[in-house]
C-alpha positions in Angstrom: 40.0 31.2 -7.8 36.8 30.6 -9.8 34.6 33.3 -11.1 30.9 32.5 -10.6 27.8 34.2 -12.0 25.0 33.6 -9.5 21.9 34.9 -11.3 21.1 34.5 -14.9 17.4 34.4 -15.9 17.4 33.6 -19.6 18.8 30.7 -21.7 20.9 33.0 -24.0 22.1 35.0 -21.0 23.2 31.7 -19.4 25.0 30.6 -22.6 26.9 33.8 -22.8 27.8 33.8 -19.1 29.2 30.3 -19.6 31.9 31.7 -21.9 33.2 34.1 -19.1 32.6 32.3 -15.9 33.7 29.0 -14.4 30.2 28.3 -13.1 26.9 29.8 -13.8 23.6 29.5 -11.9 20.3 29.6 -13.9 17.5 31.3 -12.1 13.8 30.6 -12.5 11.6 33.5 -11.7 8.8 32.4 -9.5 6.0 35.0 -8.9 3.8 33.8 -6.0 0.4 35.0 -4.9 -0.6 31.6 -3.6 0.8 28.2 -3.2 2.3 26.7 -6.4 1.8 23.2 -7.7 4.7 21.7 -5.9 4.8 18.4 -7.9 4.9 20.4 -11.1 7.6 22.8 -9.7 9.7 19.8 -8.6 9.6 18.4 -12.1 10.5 21.8 -13.6 13.5 22.0 -11.3 14.6 18.4 -12.3 14.5 19.4 -15.9 16.3 22.7 -15.3 19.1 20.9 -13.4 19.5 18.4 -16.2 20.0 21.3 -18.6 21.8 23.9 -16.5 23.3 22.0 -13.5 22.9 24.7 -10.8 19.5 26.2 -10.4 17.9 28.9 -8.2 14.4 30.0 -7.7 13.8 33.7 -7.4 10.7 34.1 -5.3 8.7 37.3 -6.1 5.9 37.9 -3.6 4.4 40.2 -1.0 3.3 37.3 1.1 6.1 36.2 3.5 4.3 33.0 4.5 4.7 31.7 0.9 8.5 32.0 1.3 8.5 29.8 4.4 6.2 27.3 2.7 8.6 27.1 -0.3 11.7 26.9 1.8 10.3 24.0 3.9 9.7 21.9 0.7 13.4 21.1 0.3 13.3 21.6 -3.5 17.0 21.1 -4.1 17.5 24.5 -5.6 18.9 27.8 -4.2 16.1 30.0 -2.8 16.5 33.6 -3.7 14.0 36.3 -2.7 13.5 39.5 -4.6 14.1 42.5 -2.4 12.0 45.7 -2.3 9.2 45.0 0.2 10.7 45.7 3.7 8.5 43.2 5.4 9.6 40.6 2.8 13.2 41.6 3.1 13.2 41.0 6.9 11.2 37.7 6.7 13.5 36.3 4.0 16.5 37.0 6.3 14.9 35.6 9.4 14.0 32.3 7.9 17.4 31.9 6.2 16.9 31.8 2.5 20.1 31.6 0.4 20.1 35.2 -0.9 18.1 38.4 -0.8 18.4 39.9 -4.3 18.8 43.8 -4.3 17.1 44.8 -1.0 16.8 48.4 -2.4 14.9 47.2 -5.6 12.2 49.7 -6.5 12.5 51.6 -3.2 13.2 55.2 -2.3 15.7 54.0 0.4 18.2 51.2 0.7 15.7 48.6 2.1 18.3 47.4 4.6 19.6 48.6 8.0 21.8 47.5 10.8 19.1 45.3 12.4 18.6 43.4 9.1 22.4 43.2 8.5 22.8 41.4 11.9 20.0 39.0 11.0 21.6 38.3 7.6 25.0 37.6 9.2 23.5 35.4 11.9 21.5 33.3 9.4 24.1 33.3 6.7 22.0 34.9 4.1 23.8 36.5 1.2 23.0 40.0 -0.1 23.3 40.5 -3.9 24.4 43.6 -5.6 22.9 43.3 -9.1 24.0 45.4 -12.1 20.9 44.8 -14.2 18.7 47.3 -12.3 21.3 50.0 -13.1 21.2 49.0 -16.8 17.4 49.4 -16.9 17.3 52.6 -14.8 17.0 56.2 -16.0 20.1 58.4 -15.3 18.6 60.1 -12.2 17.4 56.7 -10.8 20.8 55.2 -11.4 22.5 57.7 -9.1 20.0 56.8 -6.3 20.4 53.1 -6.8 24.2 53.5 -6.6 23.8 55.5 -3.4 21.6 52.8 -1.8 24.0 50.1 -2.9 26.9 52.0 -1.2 24.9 52.1 2.1 24.1 48.5 1.9 27.7 47.6 1.2 28.8 49.5 4.3 26.4 47.4 6.4 27.4 44.2 4.7 31.0 44.9 5.3 30.5 46.1 8.9 28.5 43.0 10.0 30.4 40.5 7.8 27.3 39.5 5.8 27.8 37.0 2.9 27.5 38.8 -0.5 27.9 38.4 -4.2 27.8 40.7 -7.3 25.8 39.4 -10.2 24.3 40.6 -13.5 20.8 39.2 -12.7 20.6 39.2 -16.5 17.2 38.7 -18.1 18.7 38.8 -21.6 22.1 38.3 -23.1 22.5 42.1 -23.4 22.6 42.4 -19.6 25.3 39.8 -19.0 28.6 41.3 -17.9 32.1 39.9 -17.6 33.7 39.3 -14.2 35.8 42.5 -14.5 32.6 44.6 -15.0 31.0 43.1 -11.9 34.1 43.8 -9.9 34.0 47.4 -11.2 30.5 47.8 -9.8 31.9 46.6 -6.5 34.7 49.1 -6.5 32.2 51.9 -7.5 30.1 51.2 -4.4 33.1 51.2 -2.1 34.7 47.8 -2.1 38.4 47.2 -2.3 39.5 45.3 -5.3 40.1 42.1 -3.2 36.6 42.4 -1.8 35.1 42.9 -5.2 37.0 39.8 -6.5 35.8 37.8 -3.5 32.2 38.8 -4.3 32.4 37.1 -7.7 34.5 34.2 -6.5 35.0 33.3 -2.9 31.5 34.0 -1.6 29.6 32.5 -4.5 31.7 29.4 -4.3 31.0 29.2 -0.6 27.3 29.4 -1.1 27.3 26.7 -3.8 29.4 24.4 -1.8 27.2 24.7 1.2 23.8 24.6 -0.5 24.1 22.5 -3.6 
């Protein structure tokens, strides 16, 4: 089975991840307050694909309509949406993006419930469990993030939602080896086989289906 890193956001992070993983996805962060220049964005994606092969766009926005607009453009890249805003979380799942990254991000709850889990399963949207937010958090914040991840994992498992564990690294210092990502999975309640599938089987399935 392959090990796949689904979310690296920096050139050095990508290069380090390549040493440990069979495949690595480079993620371009895309903050949106309005419609982007799509011709320019398409050209950026073409150049990134030449350099990195597999590319994702991480949409960061509080305007759900922009997510739909972007998805409808068929940009030949994975479409991730940054979790955190509950309205955005739901909309991303309803329109069927490729992944919702850390639905609990920056929240005082887990940002995900049984209704959203059913929508994610129906529309085949993956939920990511990202280790980088734990690395950046203060100790008391880290405990809450882990608690929220545990709740989200219970929902993901119950409703058979696609999932992956990733570093979401924004520097080479945040990249972690497959064993470390699997350890996060075990810490939030996964069995070893489930943690392994979350850095192998599910990521490969997403890549084979989307790219």
